[in-house]
C-alpha positions in Angstrom: -33.5 51.7 -23.3 -35.2 48.5 -22.3 -32.4 46.5 -24.0 -29.8 48.4 -22.0 -31.5 47.8 -18.7 -31.8 44.1 -19.5 -28.2 43.9 -20.5 -27.0 45.6 -17.3 -29.2 43.3 -15.1 -27.8 40.3 -17.0 -24.3 41.5 -16.5 -24.9 42.0 -12.8 -26.1 38.4 -12.5 -23.0 37.2 -14.2 -20.8 39.1 -11.9 -22.6 37.7 -8.8 -22.4 34.2 -10.3 -18.7 34.6 -11.0 -18.1 35.8 -7.4 -20.1 32.9 -6.0 -18.0 30.4 -8.0 -14.8 32.0 -6.9 -15.9 31.9 -3.3 -16.8 28.3 -3.6 -13.4 27.5 -5.0 -11.7 29.2 -2.2 -13.8 27.5 0.5 -13.3 24.1 -1.0 -9.6 24.5 -1.7 -10.0 23.8 -5.4 -8.1 25.6 -8.1 -9.0 26.6 -11.7 -8.5 23.9 -14.3 -5.3 23.7 -16.3 -6.2 23.4 -19.9 -3.3 21.4 -21.3 -3.3 18.8 -18.5 -7.0 18.8 -17.5 -6.4 18.7 -13.7 -6.4 21.2 -10.9 -3.5 23.5 -10.6 -1.1 22.7 -7.8 -2.7 19.2 -7.3 0.5 17.5 -8.5 2.4 15.4 -5.9 6.0 14.4 -6.5 7.1 10.7 -6.3 8.2 9.9 -2.8 11.5 7.9 -2.7 12.2 6.3 0.6 15.5 4.7 1.7 14.1 2.3 4.2 17.4 1.8 6.1 17.3 5.5 7.0 13.8 5.5 8.4 13.9 5.6 12.2 12.1 2.9 14.2 8.6 3.9 15.2 6.2 2.8 17.9 4.2 0.0 16.2 4.9 -3.6 17.3 6.9 -2.6 20.3 9.3 -0.4 18.5 10.4 -3.0 15.9 8.7 -1.3 12.9 9.8 1.5 10.5 6.8 3.4 9.3 7.2 3.9 5.5 3.8 5.3 4.8 1.0 6.6 7.0 -2.5 7.7 6.2 -4.7 9.4 8.8 -7.7 11.7 8.9 -8.9 13.8 11.9 -6.4 12.0 14.1 -7.7 8.5 13.1 -5.1 6.1 11.6 -6.6 4.8 8.3 -3.6 2.7 7.3 0.2 2.4 7.3 3.0 0.5 5.6 5.5 -1.0 7.9 8.9 -2.6 7.5 9.4 -4.9 10.5 12.6 -6.7 11.5 11.5 -9.4 13.9 14.3 -10.8 16.0 14.7 -14.6 16.5 12.5 -16.0 19.2 14.8 -18.5 20.9 12.9 -20.1 23.8 10.6 -17.2 25.0 10.2 -16.8 28.7 6.8 -16.1 30.1 6.4 -12.9 32.1 4.3 -12.7 35.3 0.9 -11.1 34.5 1.5 -11.2 30.8 -1.8 -10.9 28.8 -1.7 -12.5 25.4 -3.7 -11.2 22.4 -4.9 -14.7 21.5 -7.1 -15.5 18.4 -8.5 -12.3 16.9 -9.5 -10.6 13.7 -9.2 -7.2 12.1 -12.2 -5.2 10.9 -10.0 -4.0 8.0 -7.9 -5.5 5.2 -4.2 -6.1 5.5 -1.4 -7.6 3.3 2.1 -8.8 4.0 5.2 -10.0 2.2 8.1 -11.9 3.8 11.4 -10.4 2.5 13.5 -12.9 4.4 13.4 -15.4 7.3 10.3 -17.1 8.7 7.2 -16.2 10.7 4.5 -18.2 12.4 0.7 -17.6 12.3 -2.2 -19.8 13.3 -5.1 -19.6 10.8 -8.6 -20.3 12.0 -12.2 -20.5 10.6 -14.3 -20.5 13.8 -14.1 -18.2 16.9 -14.1 -21.2 19.2 -10.8 -22.5 17.8 -7.7 -22.4 20.0 -5.1 -24.0 17.6 -6.0 -23.8 14.0 -3.7 -24.4 11.0 0.0 -23.7 11.7 1.5 -21.7 8.9 5.2 -21.1 8.7 5.7 -18.1 6.4 9.0 -18.1 4.6 10.9 -15.9 2.2 8.6 -15.0 -0.7 5.4 -15.6 1.2 2.5 -13.2 0.2 -0.5 -12.9 2.5 -3.7 -11.0 1.4 -5.9 -11.0 4.4 -9.5 -9.6 4.2 -11.4 -8.2 7.1 -12.9 -10.7 9.6 -10.2 -13.4 9.0 -9.4 -15.2 12.3 -5.8 -15.8 13.2 -3.2 -15.7 16.0 0.5 -15.4 16.2 3.2 -17.1 18.2 3.7 -16.5 21.8 1.1 -18.7 23.4 2.2 -21.6 25.7 2.9 -24.6 23.5 2.9 -22.6 20.2 5.6 -23.0 17.6 8.2 -20.1 17.3 10.1 -18.7 14.4 13.6 -20.1 14.2 15.4 -17.0 12.9 14.8 -13.4 12.3 12.1 -12.2 9.8 12.1 -9.1 7.6 8.5 -8.3 6.6 6.5 -5.7 4.8 3.1 -5.2 6.4 0.3 -2.9 5.3 -2.6 -2.5 7.8 -5.6 -0.6 6.6 -6.6 0.3 10.2 -5.3 0.9 13.7 -4.5 -2.5 15.2 -4.3 -1.7 18.9 -7.6 0.2 18.7 -9.5 -1.7 16.0 -8.5 -5.4 16.6 -11.1 -7.7 18.2 -10.1 -10.7 20.3 -12.4 -13.4 21.6 -10.9 -14.2 25.0 -12.3 -11.9 27.7 -8.9 -11.9 29.3 -7.2 -10.5 26.2 -6.2 -6.8 26.2 -8.1 -6.4 22.9 -11.3 -8.2 23.8 -14.5 -6.7 22.5 -18.0 -8.2 22.3 -18.3 -6.9 18.7 -17.4 -10.4 17.4 -20.8 -11.7 18.3 -22.3 -9.5 15.6 -20.1 -10.8 12.7 -22.2 -12.8 10.3 -19.4 -14.2 8.0 -15.8 -15.1 8.7 -13.3 -14.9 5.9 -10.1 -16.6 4.8 -6.7 -15.2 3.6 -5.2 -15.7 0.2 -1.7 -17.0 0.5 1.0 -17.5 -2.1 4.5 -18.9 -1.8 6.1 -16.9 -4.6 9.6 -18.4 -4.3 9.0 -22.1 -3.9 5.7 -22.5 -5.6 5.7 -20.0 -8.5 7.8 -19.6 -11.6 8.4 -16.4 -13.6 6.5 -15.8 -16.8 6.8 -13.2 -19.5 5.2 -9.9 -18.7 3.2 -8.8 -21.7 2.6 -5.3 -20.3 6.4 -4.8 -19.7 8.1 -6.5 -22.7 11.5 -7.9 -21.8 10.6 -8.5 -18.1 9.1 -11.3 -16.0 6.2 -11.3 -13.6 4.5 -13.3 -10.9 0.8 -12.5 -10.1 0.1 -12.5 -6.4 -3.3 -10.9 -6.1 -5.7 -9.5 -8.6 -9.0 -8.3 -7.2 -11.0 -6.2 -9.6 -13.9 -5.8 -7.2 -12.0 -4.6 -4.1 -9.4 -2.8 -6.2 -6.1 -4.4 -5.2 -3.3 -5.7 -7.3 0.0 -7.3 -6.2 2.8 -8.5 -8.5 6.4 -9.4 -8.4 8.5 -8.1 -11.3 12.0 -8.9 -12.6 13.9 -6.9 -15.2 17.3 -8.2 -16.4 20.5 -6.2 -16.5 20.3 -3.3 -19.1 16.6 -3.6 -19.6 14.9 -0.6 -21.4 11.3 0.3 -21.5 9.7 -0.2 -24.9 7.5 2.9 -24.5 10.2 5.3 -23.3 10.3 8.2 -23.0 7.1 8.4 -21.1 5.5 10.2 -18.2 2.3 9.0 -16.6 0.2 9.3 -13.5 -3.0 8.0 -11.9 -6.0 10.1 -11.0 -7.1 8.1 -8.1 -5.0 4.9 -7.9 -2.1 4.6 -5.5 1.0 2.5 -6.3 3.8 1.3 -4.1 7.0 -0.2 -5.5 9.5 -1.9 -3.2 12.9 -2.8 -4.6 13.8 -6.3 -3.3 17.0 -6.6 -5.2 19.1 -4.6 -7.7 18.5 -1.1 -9.0 15.7 0.8 -10.8 15.8 4.3 -12.2 12.9 6.6 -12.1 12.4 10.3 -12.9 10.7 12.6 -10.4 8.6 15.6 -11.5 7.0 18.2 -9.3 4.6 19.0 -12.1 4.3 18.5 -15.9 6.4 21.6 -16.6 9.4 20.6 -14.3 12.5 19.2 -16.0 12.5 16.1 -13.7 15.2 14.5 -11.6 16.7 11.1 -12.0 16.6 8.9 -8.9 18.1 5.4 -8.7 16.3 3.2 -6.2 18.3 0.2 -4.9 17.5 -2.7 -2.5 15.2 -1.7 0.3 14.0 1.5 -1.4 10.3 2.3 -1.6 8.8 4.3 -4.4 5.5 5.8 -3.4 3.3 7.0 -6.3 0.3 8.7 -4.8 -2.6 9.9 -7.0 -1.5 12.8 -9.3 2.1 11.8 -8.9 4.1 11.6 -12.2 6.4 8.7 -12.9 8.9 9.3 -15.6 10.7 6.8 -17.8 13.6 7.8 -20.0 15.2 6.2 -23.0 18.0 3.8 -22.3 18.6 1.2 -19.6 16.5 1.6 -16.5 18.5 -0.9 -14.5 22.2 -1.5 -14.5 22.5 -5.0 -12.9 18.8 -6.0 -13.0 16.0 -5.5 -10.6 13.3 -7.4 -8.7 10.5 -5.4 -7.1 7.1 -5.8 -5.4 4.4 -3.7 -6.9 1.1 -3.0 -5.0 -1.7 -1.1 -6.6 -4.8 0.3 -5.0 -7.7 1.5 -7.1 -8.5 4.5 -4.9 -6.3 5.9 -2.2 -4.6 3.2 -0.2 -7.6 1.1 0.9 -9.5 -1.7 -0.7 -13.0 -1.1 -2.0 -12.2 1.2 -4.9 -13.3 -1.1 -7.7 -11.4 -1.6 -10.9 -8.0 -0.1 -11.1 -7.7 2.7 -13.7 -5.2 2.7 -16.6 -2.4 5.3 -16.2 -2.8 8.6 -18.0 0.1 9.5 -20.2 1.5 13.0 -20.4 2.9 14.4 -23.6 
């Protein structure tokens, strides 16, 4: 009798514990684990394939930008990837009452790549500077700008102007109009916050077309690579890749994903085939990304590679990897996890 009472009491505790766990799962939005894969059920996210030419113009930068990716939380913009087609400047005309941004910094990280044309920035090291180093960014320029890097653009009286149009990829890990800090009290983005900054930083710049040559990519045999940024502390990787016509992946067929890392692949030239899966059990759909296509591989998104050629005429693409989410600070980038 004593054994039976103890057994019933123990069973009741197990029932209460099980109900508590289920309630916790429901409240937190988690799902039971899938044994074969080892991740939460329904956590898979399909690859996002974006035809940039079909993305409508958005509001950033006076309506010149197409928003390719946007990350926000509780109404706060945490980052966005933009395609911007800057028009030629000509000889700009000053407007009465115009308030210029002036030298400023971002309290967040950003990166940019010039797809074509030229663009002017003034790079500075001290908040008292008015001119700084004139940098004319050209096709193939990579800019990796940390937070608290002082700079300015064209538009000021006497400044140099771009001589043609400029097609640019720009990723801002913050909300420029709300977060930027300018030094001039007359600037529309002036904030006294700059007085509390203890260390100014400097951008990492690479001219990938004029100053770098291709080298064999040991991780993707048969292709070439240019290393633009490799930050194992902040968790950011940027590379240019080139695959010749008819290139096939040596590890095909393969399906892989990242648990926390976020990868962006932008096709600069040519064509690249990828297979999209809604989950590990789905048959997959072949998608061919061509020039000005973005492949967005979020965490828990499966990238499939099939046997045979992955590019018909060859492909050149820009690859950006974040260690965690789509912001720097995530530490070392994980290796992809392969699915059987």
